[in-house]
PyMOL Python script that loads the backbone (N, CA, C, O; Angstrom):
from pymol import cmd

cmd.read_pdbstr("""\
ATOM      1  N   MET A   1     -36.606 227.178  21.979  1.00  0.00           N
ATOM      2  CA  MET A   1     -36.926 225.838  22.462  1.00  0.00           C
ATOM      3  C   MET A   1     -36.333 224.823  21.511  1.00  0.00           C
ATOM      4  O   MET A   1     -36.511 224.922  20.297  1.00  0.00           O
ATOM      5  N   LYS A   2     -35.639 223.865  22.048  1.00  0.00           N
ATOM      6  CA  LYS A   2     -35.117 222.776  21.241  1.00  0.00           C
ATOM      7  C   LYS A   2     -36.055 221.580  21.409  1.00  0.00           C
ATOM      8  O   LYS A   2     -36.557 221.309  22.500  1.00  0.00           O
ATOM      9  N   PHE A   3     -36.275 220.876  20.303  1.00  0.00           N
ATOM     10  CA  PHE A   3     -37.171 219.728  20.373  1.00  0.00           C
ATOM     11  C   PHE A   3     -36.835 218.738  19.272  1.00  0.00           C
ATOM     12  O   PHE A   3     -36.204 219.079  18.271  1.00  0.00           O
ATOM     13  N   LEU A   4     -37.271 217.509  19.483  1.00  0.00           N
ATOM     14  CA  LEU A   4     -37.183 216.460  18.469  1.00  0.00           C
ATOM     15  C   LEU A   4     -38.544 216.369  17.814  1.00  0.00           C
ATOM     16  O   LEU A   4     -39.567 216.597  18.460  1.00  0.00           O
ATOM     17  N   HIS A   5     -38.560 216.032  16.520  1.00  0.00           N
ATOM     18  CA  HIS A   5     -39.815 216.043  15.773  1.00  0.00           C
ATOM     19  C   HIS A   5     -39.852 214.893  14.783  1.00  0.00           C
ATOM     20  O   HIS A   5     -38.846 214.564  14.154  1.00  0.00           O
ATOM     21  N   LYS A   6     -41.026 214.287  14.652  1.00  0.00           N
ATOM     22  CA  LYS A   6     -41.243 213.251  13.642  1.00  0.00           C
ATOM     23  C   LYS A   6     -42.691 213.312  13.199  1.00  0.00           C
ATOM     24  O   LYS A   6     -43.572 213.631  13.996  1.00  0.00           O
ATOM     25  N   THR A   7     -42.949 213.006  11.918  1.00  0.00           N
ATOM     26  CA  THR A   7     -44.309 213.041  11.396  1.00  0.00           C
ATOM     27  C   THR A   7     -44.806 211.635  11.082  1.00  0.00           C
ATOM     28  O   THR A   7     -44.024 210.730  10.791  1.00  0.00           O
ATOM     29  N   TYR A   8     -46.123 211.476  11.148  1.00  0.00           N
ATOM     30  CA  TYR A   8     -46.788 210.207  10.852  1.00  0.00           C
ATOM     31  C   TYR A   8     -48.083 210.478  10.098  1.00  0.00           C
ATOM     32  O   TYR A   8     -48.805 211.424  10.415  1.00  0.00           O
ATOM     33  N   ASP A   9     -48.374 209.660   9.113  1.00  0.00           N
ATOM     34  CA  ASP A   9     -49.704 209.624   8.515  1.00  0.00           C
ATOM     35  C   ASP A   9     -50.384 208.451   9.190  1.00  0.00           C
ATOM     36  O   ASP A   9     -50.095 207.296   8.878  1.00  0.00           O
ATOM     37  N   ALA A  10     -51.286 208.741  10.112  1.00  0.00           N
ATOM     38  CA  ALA A  10     -51.865 207.683  10.930  1.00  0.00           C
ATOM     39  C   ALA A  10     -53.383 207.648  10.804  1.00  0.00           C
ATOM     40  O   ALA A  10     -54.041 208.668  10.601  1.00  0.00           O
ATOM     41  N   LYS A  11     -53.905 206.453  10.931  1.00  0.00           N
ATOM     42  CA  LYS A  11     -55.346 206.212  10.884  1.00  0.00           C
ATOM     43  C   LYS A  11     -55.897 206.072  12.306  1.00  0.00           C
ATOM     44  O   LYS A  11     -55.162 205.776  13.247  1.00  0.00           O
ATOM     45  N   LYS A  12     -57.190 206.288  12.434  1.00  0.00           N
ATOM     46  CA  LYS A  12     -57.864 206.163  13.716  1.00  0.00           C
ATOM     47  C   LYS A  12     -57.553 204.820  14.367  1.00  0.00           C
ATOM     48  O   LYS A  12     -57.579 203.779  13.709  1.00  0.00           O
ATOM     49  N   LYS A  13     -57.263 204.853  15.646  1.00  0.00           N
ATOM     50  CA  LYS A  13     -56.979 203.696  16.503  1.00  0.00           C
ATOM     51  C   LYS A  13     -55.591 203.098  16.323  1.00  0.00           C
ATOM     52  O   LYS A  13     -55.259 202.131  17.009  1.00  0.00           O
ATOM     53  N   GLU A  14     -54.761 203.637  15.420  1.00  0.00           N
ATOM     54  CA  GLU A  14     -53.363 203.211  15.355  1.00  0.00           C
ATOM     55  C   GLU A  14     -52.656 203.716  16.607  1.00  0.00           C
ATOM     56  O   GLU A  14     -53.125 204.652  17.255  1.00  0.00           O
ATOM     57  N   ILE A  15     -51.538 203.101  16.942  1.00  0.00           N
ATOM     58  CA  ILE A  15     -50.776 203.496  18.115  1.00  0.00           C
ATOM     59  C   ILE A  15     -49.427 204.049  17.677  1.00  0.00           C
ATOM     60  O   ILE A  15     -48.700 203.414  16.913  1.00  0.00           O
ATOM     61  N   ILE A  16     -49.104 205.237  18.170  1.00  0.00           N
ATOM     62  CA  ILE A  16     -47.782 205.826  17.959  1.00  0.00           C
ATOM     63  C   ILE A  16     -47.031 205.660  19.270  1.00  0.00           C
ATOM     64  O   ILE A  16     -47.534 206.036  20.329  1.00  0.00           O
ATOM     65  N   GLU A  17     -45.828 205.100  19.204  1.00  0.00           N
ATOM     66  CA  GLU A  17     -45.044 204.822  20.397  1.00  0.00           C
ATOM     67  C   GLU A  17     -43.756 205.632  20.369  1.00  0.00           C
ATOM     68  O   GLU A  17     -43.059 205.670  19.355  1.00  0.00           O
ATOM     69  N   VAL A  18     -43.445 206.276  21.483  1.00  0.00           N
ATOM     70  CA  VAL A  18     -42.259 207.119  21.596  1.00  0.00           C
ATOM     71  C   VAL A  18     -41.435 206.644  22.781  1.00  0.00           C
ATOM     72  O   VAL A  18     -41.962 206.453  23.877  1.00  0.00           O
ATOM     73  N   GLU A  19     -40.129 206.452  22.556  1.00  0.00           N
ATOM     74  CA  GLU A  19     -39.212 206.059  23.625  1.00  0.00           C
ATOM     75  C   GLU A  19     -38.558 207.311  24.198  1.00  0.00           C
ATOM     76  O   GLU A  19     -38.084 208.163  23.447  1.00  0.00           O
ATOM     77  N   ILE A  20     -38.530 207.426  25.528  1.00  0.00           N
ATOM     78  CA  ILE A  20     -37.846 208.530  26.186  1.00  0.00           C
ATOM     79  C   ILE A  20     -36.893 207.962  27.239  1.00  0.00           C
ATOM     80  O   ILE A  20     -37.105 206.859  27.741  1.00  0.00           O
ATOM     81  N   ASP A  21     -35.841 208.718  27.572  1.00  0.00           N
ATOM     82  CA  ASP A  21     -34.888 208.227  28.563  1.00  0.00           C
ATOM     83  C   ASP A  21     -34.850 209.080  29.833  1.00  0.00           C
ATOM     84  O   ASP A  21     -34.079 208.809  30.754  1.00  0.00           O
ATOM     85  N   GLN A  22     -35.698 210.118  29.866  1.00  0.00           N
ATOM     86  CA  GLN A  22     -35.822 210.954  31.062  1.00  0.00           C
ATOM     87  C   GLN A  22     -37.191 211.607  31.045  1.00  0.00           C
ATOM     88  O   GLN A  22     -37.822 211.676  29.990  1.00  0.00           O
ATOM     89  N   PRO A  23     -37.668 212.090  32.187  1.00  0.00           N
ATOM     90  CA  PRO A  23     -38.971 212.762  32.188  1.00  0.00           C
ATOM     91  C   PRO A  23     -38.974 213.932  31.207  1.00  0.00           C
ATOM     92  O   PRO A  23     -38.066 214.762  31.224  1.00  0.00           O
ATOM     93  N   THR A  24     -39.978 213.996  30.367  1.00  0.00           N
ATOM     94  CA  THR A  24     -40.049 215.040  29.353  1.00  0.00           C
ATOM     95  C   THR A  24     -41.476 215.231  28.881  1.00  0.00           C
ATOM     96  O   THR A  24     -42.351 214.412  29.161  1.00  0.00           O
ATOM     97  N   LYS A  25     -41.703 216.322  28.162  1.00  0.00           N
ATOM     98  CA  LYS A  25     -43.024 216.602  27.596  1.00  0.00           C
ATOM     99  C   LYS A  25     -43.072 216.062  26.175  1.00  0.00           C
ATOM    100  O   LYS A  25     -42.199 216.351  25.356  1.00  0.00           O
ATOM    101  N   VAL A  26     -44.100 215.276  25.896  1.00  0.00           N
ATOM    102  CA  VAL A  26     -44.313 214.728  24.556  1.00  0.00           C
ATOM    103  C   VAL A  26     -45.657 215.256  24.062  1.00  0.00           C
ATOM    104  O   VAL A  26     -46.679 215.104  24.733  1.00  0.00           O
ATOM    105  N   LYS A  27     -45.646 215.882  22.874  1.00  0.00           N
ATOM    106  CA  LYS A  27     -46.858 216.463  22.309  1.00  0.00           C
ATOM    107  C   LYS A  27     -47.201 215.764  21.002  1.00  0.00           C
ATOM    108  O   LYS A  27     -46.326 215.504  20.176  1.00  0.00           O
ATOM    109  N   PHE A  28     -48.475 215.463  20.824  1.00  0.00           N
ATOM    110  CA  PHE A  28     -48.993 214.889  19.590  1.00  0.00           C
ATOM    111  C   PHE A  28     -49.903 215.946  18.983  1.00  0.00           C
ATOM    112  O   PHE A  28     -50.939 216.286  19.555  1.00  0.00           O
ATOM    113  N   LEU A  29     -49.510 216.472  17.805  1.00  0.00           N
ATOM    114  CA  LEU A  29     -50.212 217.597  17.199  1.00  0.00           C
ATOM    115  C   LEU A  29     -50.601 217.298  15.757  1.00  0.00           C
ATOM    116  O   LEU A  29     -49.910 216.563  15.051  1.00  0.00           O
ATOM    117  N   THR A  30     -51.728 217.885  15.329  1.00  0.00           N
ATOM    118  CA  THR A  30     -52.086 217.828  13.910  1.00  0.00           C
ATOM    119  C   THR A  30     -51.178 218.809  13.169  1.00  0.00           C
ATOM    120  O   THR A  30     -50.475 219.601  13.796  1.00  0.00           O
ATOM    121  N   ALA A  31     -51.193 218.756  11.852  1.00  0.00           N
ATOM    122  CA  ALA A  31     -50.337 219.628  11.046  1.00  0.00           C
ATOM    123  C   ALA A  31     -50.614 221.104  11.342  1.00  0.00           C
ATOM    124  O   ALA A  31     -49.680 221.898  11.453  1.00  0.00           O
ATOM    125  N   LYS A  32     -51.874 221.470  11.470  1.00  0.00           N
ATOM    126  CA  LYS A  32     -52.249 222.860  11.752  1.00  0.00           C
ATOM    127  C   LYS A  32     -51.704 223.312  13.108  1.00  0.00           C
ATOM    128  O   LYS A  32     -51.156 224.407  13.227  1.00  0.00           O
ATOM    129  N   GLU A  33     -51.854 222.474  14.115  1.00  0.00           N
ATOM    130  CA  GLU A  33     -51.379 222.816  15.454  1.00  0.00           C
ATOM    131  C   GLU A  33     -49.853 222.844  15.515  1.00  0.00           C
ATOM    132  O   GLU A  33     -49.277 223.661  16.234  1.00  0.00           O
ATOM    133  N   TYR A  34     -49.196 221.957  14.768  1.00  0.00           N
ATOM    134  CA  TYR A  34     -47.733 221.956  14.728  1.00  0.00           C
ATOM    135  C   TYR A  34     -47.214 223.264  14.128  1.00  0.00           C
ATOM    136  O   TYR A  34     -46.221 223.814  14.604  1.00  0.00           O
ATOM    137  N   LYS A  35     -47.875 223.757  13.097  1.00  0.00           N
ATOM    138  CA  LYS A  35     -47.474 225.026  12.482  1.00  0.00           C
ATOM    139  C   LYS A  35     -47.573 226.152  13.510  1.00  0.00           C
ATOM    140  O   LYS A  35     -46.664 226.974  13.624  1.00  0.00           O
ATOM    141  N   ALA A  36     -48.673 226.187  14.256  1.00  0.00           N
ATOM    142  CA  ALA A  36     -48.838 227.198  15.300  1.00  0.00           C
ATOM    143  C   ALA A  36     -47.744 227.050  16.366  1.00  0.00           C
ATOM    144  O   ALA A  36     -47.204 228.050  16.840  1.00  0.00           O
ATOM    145  N   TYR A  37     -47.416 225.811  16.742  1.00  0.00           N
ATOM    146  CA  TYR A  37     -46.379 225.541  17.744  1.00  0.00           C
ATOM    147  C   TYR A  37     -45.035 226.098  17.290  1.00  0.00           C
ATOM    148  O   TYR A  37     -44.348 226.769  18.061  1.00  0.00           O
ATOM    149  N   THR A  38     -44.656 225.822  16.045  1.00  0.00           N
ATOM    150  CA  THR A  38     -43.353 226.276  15.553  1.00  0.00           C
ATOM    151  C   THR A  38     -43.288 227.787  15.388  1.00  0.00           C
ATOM    152  O   THR A  38     -42.200 228.364  15.374  1.00  0.00           O
ATOM    153  N   GLN A  39     -44.439 228.431  15.264  1.00  0.00           N
ATOM    154  CA  GLN A  39     -44.475 229.887  15.152  1.00  0.00           C
ATOM    155  C   GLN A  39     -44.652 230.566  16.509  1.00  0.00           C
ATOM    156  O   GLN A  39     -44.786 231.788  16.583  1.00  0.00           O
ATOM    157  N   GLY A  40     -44.652 229.772  17.581  1.00  0.00           N
ATOM    158  CA  GLY A  40     -44.759 230.311  18.928  1.00  0.00           C
ATOM    159  C   GLY A  40     -46.146 230.805  19.293  1.00  0.00           C
ATOM    160  O   GLY A  40     -46.316 231.582  20.232  1.00  0.00           O
ATOM    161  N   ARG A  41     -47.140 230.344  18.535  1.00  0.00           N
ATOM    162  CA  ARG A  41     -48.512 230.762  18.805  1.00  0.00           C
ATOM    163  C   ARG A  41     -49.208 229.742  19.714  1.00  0.00           C
ATOM    164  O   ARG A  41     -48.687 228.655  19.965  1.00  0.00           O
ATOM    165  N   THR A  42     -50.391 230.116  20.197  1.00  0.00           N
ATOM    166  CA  THR A  42     -51.197 229.212  21.008  1.00  0.00           C
ATOM    167  C   THR A  42     -51.568 227.992  20.176  1.00  0.00           C
ATOM    168  O   THR A  42     -51.939 228.122  19.010  1.00  0.00           O
ATOM    169  N   HIS A  43     -51.468 226.808  20.775  1.00  0.00           N
ATOM    170  CA  HIS A  43     -51.766 225.572  20.058  1.00  0.00           C
ATOM    171  C   HIS A  43     -52.381 224.551  21.014  1.00  0.00           C
ATOM    172  O   HIS A  43     -52.232 224.641  22.232  1.00  0.00           O
ATOM    173  N   SER A  44     -53.067 223.591  20.431  1.00  0.00           N
ATOM    174  CA  SER A  44     -53.655 222.483  21.191  1.00  0.00           C
ATOM    175  C   SER A  44     -52.884 221.220  20.867  1.00  0.00           C
ATOM    176  O   SER A  44     -52.342 221.073  19.772  1.00  0.00           O
ATOM    177  N   TYR A  45     -52.838 220.315  21.822  1.00  0.00           N
ATOM    178  CA  TYR A  45     -52.129 219.056  21.594  1.00  0.00           C
ATOM    179  C   TYR A  45     -52.667 217.981  22.514  1.00  0.00           C
ATOM    180  O   TYR A  45     -53.343 218.259  23.504  1.00  0.00           O
ATOM    181  N   PHE A  46     -52.352 216.757  22.165  1.00  0.00           N
ATOM    182  CA  PHE A  46     -52.598 215.611  23.024  1.00  0.00           C
ATOM    183  C   PHE A  46     -51.255 215.280  23.656  1.00  0.00           C
ATOM    184  O   PHE A  46     -50.210 215.557  23.068  1.00  0.00           O
ATOM    185  N   GLY A  47     -51.269 214.698  24.830  1.00  0.00           N
ATOM    186  CA  GLY A  47     -50.015 214.317  25.472  1.00  0.00           C
ATOM    187  C   GLY A  47     -49.810 215.060  26.767  1.00  0.00           C
ATOM    188  O   GLY A  47     -50.771 215.434  27.439  1.00  0.00           O
ATOM    189  N   GLY A  48     -48.545 215.277  27.121  1.00  0.00           N
ATOM    190  CA  GLY A  48     -48.206 215.951  28.361  1.00  0.00           C
ATOM    191  C   GLY A  48     -46.823 215.534  28.814  1.00  0.00           C
ATOM    192  O   GLY A  48     -45.996 215.118  28.003  1.00  0.00           O
ATOM    193  N   THR A  49     -46.568 215.646  30.112  1.00  0.00           N
ATOM    194  CA  THR A  49     -45.278 215.267  30.676  1.00  0.00           C
ATOM    195  C   THR A  49     -45.326 213.796  31.080  1.00  0.00           C
ATOM    196  O   THR A  49     -46.244 213.353  31.770  1.00  0.00           O
ATOM    197  N   TYR A  50     -44.326 213.061  30.639  1.00  0.00           N
ATOM    198  CA  TYR A  50     -44.249 211.622  30.928  1.00  0.00           C
ATOM    199  C   TYR A  50     -42.944 211.321  31.632  1.00  0.00           C
ATOM    200  O   TYR A  50     -41.921 211.954  31.369  1.00  0.00           O
ATOM    201  N   GLU A  51     -42.988 210.347  32.532  1.00  0.00           N
ATOM    202  CA  GLU A  51     -41.800 209.960  33.273  1.00  0.00           C
ATOM    203  C   GLU A  51     -41.290 208.582  32.875  1.00  0.00           C
ATOM    204  O   GLU A  51     -40.125 208.257  33.108  1.00  0.00           O
ATOM    205  N   GLU A  52     -42.160 207.768  32.274  1.00  0.00           N
ATOM    206  CA  GLU A  52     -41.765 206.406  31.927  1.00  0.00           C
ATOM    207  C   GLU A  52     -41.904 206.163  30.434  1.00  0.00           C
ATOM    208  O   GLU A  52     -42.754 206.750  29.765  1.00  0.00           O
ATOM    209  N   SER A  53     -41.064 205.300  29.938  1.00  0.00           N
ATOM    210  CA  SER A  53     -41.059 204.932  28.527  1.00  0.00           C
ATOM    211  C   SER A  53     -41.581 203.507  28.400  1.00  0.00           C
ATOM    212  O   SER A  53     -41.401 202.712  29.322  1.00  0.00           O
ATOM    213  N   PRO A  54     -42.210 203.169  27.307  1.00  0.00           N
ATOM    214  CA  PRO A  54     -42.541 203.993  26.152  1.00  0.00           C
ATOM    215  C   PRO A  54     -43.842 204.775  26.378  1.00  0.00           C
ATOM    216  O   PRO A  54     -44.696 204.388  27.175  1.00  0.00           O
ATOM    217  N   VAL A  55     -43.957 205.874  25.656  1.00  0.00           N
ATOM    218  CA  VAL A  55     -45.178 206.677  25.650  1.00  0.00           C
ATOM    219  C   VAL A  55     -46.025 206.174  24.488  1.00  0.00           C
ATOM    220  O   VAL A  55     -45.551 206.134  23.352  1.00  0.00           O
ATOM    221  N   ARG A  56     -47.259 205.793  24.754  1.00  0.00           N
ATOM    222  CA  ARG A  56     -48.141 205.273  23.708  1.00  0.00           C
ATOM    223  C   ARG A  56     -49.326 206.213  23.522  1.00  0.00           C
ATOM    224  O   ARG A  56     -49.969 206.627  24.486  1.00  0.00           O
ATOM    225  N   PHE A  57     -49.601 206.543  22.252  1.00  0.00           N
ATOM    226  CA  PHE A  57     -50.699 207.445  21.907  1.00  0.00           C
ATOM    227  C   PHE A  57     -51.603 206.733  20.919  1.00  0.00           C
ATOM    228  O   PHE A  57     -51.154 206.311  19.853  1.00  0.00           O
ATOM    229  N   VAL A  58     -52.888 206.596  21.272  1.00  0.00           N
ATOM    230  CA  VAL A  58     -53.867 205.999  20.374  1.00  0.00           C
ATOM    231  C   VAL A  58     -54.460 207.133  19.547  1.00  0.00           C
ATOM    232  O   VAL A  58     -55.083 208.047  20.088  1.00  0.00           O
ATOM    233  N   VAL A  59     -54.263 207.070  18.237  1.00  0.00           N
ATOM    234  CA  VAL A  59     -54.698 208.130  17.323  1.00  0.00           C
ATOM    235  C   VAL A  59     -56.225 208.237  17.346  1.00  0.00           C
ATOM    236  O   VAL A  59     -56.915 207.250  17.087  1.00  0.00           O
ATOM    237  N   PRO A  60     -56.763 209.429  17.653  1.00  0.00           N
ATOM    238  CA  PRO A  60     -58.219 209.582  17.758  1.00  0.00           C
ATOM    239  C   PRO A  60     -58.935 209.704  16.415  1.00  0.00           C
ATOM    240  O   PRO A  60     -60.129 209.417  16.329  1.00  0.00           O
ATOM    241  N   TYR A  61     -58.225 210.124  15.363  1.00  0.00           N
ATOM    242  CA  TYR A  61     -58.833 210.249  14.037  1.00  0.00           C
ATOM    243  C   TYR A  61     -57.738 210.298  12.970  1.00  0.00           C
ATOM    244  O   TYR A  61     -56.589 210.631  13.264  1.00  0.00           O
ATOM    245  N   ASP A  62     -58.103 209.964  11.729  1.00  0.00           N
ATOM    246  CA  ASP A  62     -57.158 209.974  10.615  1.00  0.00           C
ATOM    247  C   ASP A  62     -56.602 211.378  10.419  1.00  0.00           C
ATOM    248  O   ASP A  62     -57.362 212.344  10.351  1.00  0.00           O
ATOM    249  N   ALA A  63     -55.289 211.495  10.328  1.00  0.00           N
ATOM    250  CA  ALA A  63     -54.675 212.806  10.106  1.00  0.00           C
ATOM    251  C   ALA A  63     -53.178 212.642   9.900  1.00  0.00           C
ATOM    252  O   ALA A  63     -52.614 211.561  10.066  1.00  0.00           O
ATOM    253  N   HIS A  64     -52.566 213.741   9.539  1.00  0.00           N
ATOM    254  CA  HIS A  64     -51.117 213.844   9.472  1.00  0.00           C
ATOM    255  C   HIS A  64     -50.679 214.321  10.859  1.00  0.00           C
ATOM    256  O   HIS A  64     -50.928 215.472  11.217  1.00  0.00           O
ATOM    257  N   TRP A  65     -50.031 213.453  11.647  1.00  0.00           N
ATOM    258  CA  TRP A  65     -49.677 213.756  13.025  1.00  0.00           C
ATOM    259  C   TRP A  65     -48.210 214.111  13.164  1.00  0.00           C
ATOM    260  O   TRP A  65     -47.356 213.545  12.482  1.00  0.00           O
ATOM    261  N   ASN A  66     -47.924 215.046  14.043  1.00  0.00           N
ATOM    262  CA  ASN A  66     -46.571 215.452  14.371  1.00  0.00           C
ATOM    263  C   ASN A  66     -46.324 215.131  15.832  1.00  0.00           C
ATOM    264  O   ASN A  66     -47.136 215.462  16.696  1.00  0.00           O
ATOM    265  N   VAL A  67     -45.197 214.483  16.107  1.00  0.00           N
ATOM    266  CA  VAL A  67     -44.821 214.174  17.480  1.00  0.00           C
ATOM    267  C   VAL A  67     -43.633 215.057  17.834  1.00  0.00           C
ATOM    268  O   VAL A  67     -42.630 215.082  17.121  1.00  0.00           O
ATOM    269  N   VAL A  68     -43.758 215.779  18.944  1.00  0.00           N
ATOM    270  CA  VAL A  68     -42.701 216.673  19.410  1.00  0.00           C
ATOM    271  C   VAL A  68     -42.270 216.212  20.796  1.00  0.00           C
ATOM    272  O   VAL A  68     -43.099 216.038  21.689  1.00  0.00           O
ATOM    273  N   VAL A  69     -40.966 216.016  20.968  1.00  0.00           N
ATOM    274  CA  VAL A  69     -40.394 215.719  22.280  1.00  0.00           C
ATOM    275  C   VAL A  69     -39.572 216.937  22.659  1.00  0.00           C
ATOM    276  O   VAL A  69     -38.527 217.199  22.063  1.00  0.00           O
ATOM    277  N   GLU A  70     -40.044 217.682  23.650  1.00  0.00           N
ATOM    278  CA  GLU A  70     -39.360 218.900  24.046  1.00  0.00           C
ATOM    279  C   GLU A  70     -38.127 218.562  24.872  1.00  0.00           C
ATOM    280  O   GLU A  70     -38.168 217.706  25.756  1.00  0.00           O
ATOM    281  N   LYS A  71     -37.040 219.243  24.570  1.00  0.00           N
ATOM    282  CA  LYS A  71     -35.777 219.025  25.262  1.00  0.00           C
ATOM    283  C   LYS A  71     -35.544 220.166  26.238  1.00  0.00           C
ATOM    284  O   LYS A  71     -35.000 221.205  25.863  1.00  0.00           O
ATOM    285  N   GLY A  72     -35.952 219.980  27.481  1.00  0.00           N
ATOM    286  CA  GLY A  72     -35.822 221.015  28.494  1.00  0.00           C
ATOM    287  C   GLY A  72     -36.991 221.968  28.447  1.00  0.00           C
ATOM    288  O   GLY A  72     -38.082 221.610  28.003  1.00  0.00           O
ATOM    289  N   THR A  73     -36.760 223.190  28.910  1.00  0.00           N
ATOM    290  CA  THR A  73     -37.794 224.224  28.923  1.00  0.00           C
ATOM    291  C   THR A  73     -37.294 225.417  28.125  1.00  0.00           C
ATOM    292  O   THR A  73     -36.127 225.454  27.733  1.00  0.00           O
ATOM    293  N   THR A  74     -38.152 226.382  27.883  1.00  0.00           N
ATOM    294  CA  THR A  74     -37.757 227.571  27.135  1.00  0.00           C
ATOM    295  C   THR A  74     -36.607 228.288  27.844  1.00  0.00           C
ATOM    296  O   THR A  74     -35.678 228.764  27.191  1.00  0.00           O
ATOM    297  N   ARG A  75     -36.662 228.364  29.139  1.00  0.00           N
ATOM    298  CA  ARG A  75     -35.611 229.053  29.898  1.00  0.00           C
ATOM    299  C   ARG A  75     -34.369 228.196  30.127  1.00  0.00           C
ATOM    300  O   ARG A  75     -33.288 228.729  30.376  1.00  0.00           O
ATOM    301  N   ASP A  76     -34.513 226.886  30.045  1.00  0.00           N
ATOM    302  CA  ASP A  76     -33.388 225.982  30.297  1.00  0.00           C
ATOM    303  C   ASP A  76     -33.385 224.847  29.277  1.00  0.00           C
ATOM    304  O   ASP A  76     -33.606 223.692  29.642  1.00  0.00           O
ATOM    305  N   PRO A  77     -33.133 225.163  27.974  1.00  0.00           N
ATOM    306  CA  PRO A  77     -33.154 224.103  26.954  1.00  0.00           C
ATOM    307  C   PRO A  77     -31.959 223.158  27.100  1.00  0.00           C
ATOM    308  O   PRO A  77     -30.874 223.563  27.517  1.00  0.00           O
ATOM    309  N   LEU A  78     -32.179 221.918  26.755  1.00  0.00           N
ATOM    310  CA  LEU A  78     -31.105 220.935  26.724  1.00  0.00           C
ATOM    311  C   LEU A  78     -30.534 220.882  25.325  1.00  0.00           C
ATOM    312  O   LEU A  78     -31.246 221.127  24.351  1.00  0.00           O
ATOM    313  N   ALA A  79     -29.284 220.572  25.216  1.00  0.00           N
ATOM    314  CA  ALA A  79     -28.622 220.523  23.898  1.00  0.00           C
ATOM    315  C   ALA A  79     -29.084 219.332  23.102  1.00  0.00           C
ATOM    316  O   ALA A  79     -28.634 219.132  21.973  1.00  0.00           O
TER     317      ALA A  79
END
""", "prot")
cmd.dss("prot")
cmd.show_as("cartoon", "prot")
cmd.util.cbc("prot")
cmd.orient("prot")
């Protein structure tokens, strides 16, 4: 799976904004969940598939957040 990734140290109620140019899945994960994601294990996340930009996420609690924008699917990754 190919994906774009960025990290944030965010406080509760801050807004993380992501720009997309096509329908895609955007995941907001804690550090623990991001580690599981990169290892191909079961993980939990906030977010989902979005069709319009910008994607806005209101941080539910203080944490080190990882934002993942998936490029395609596992069977059909985009370059």
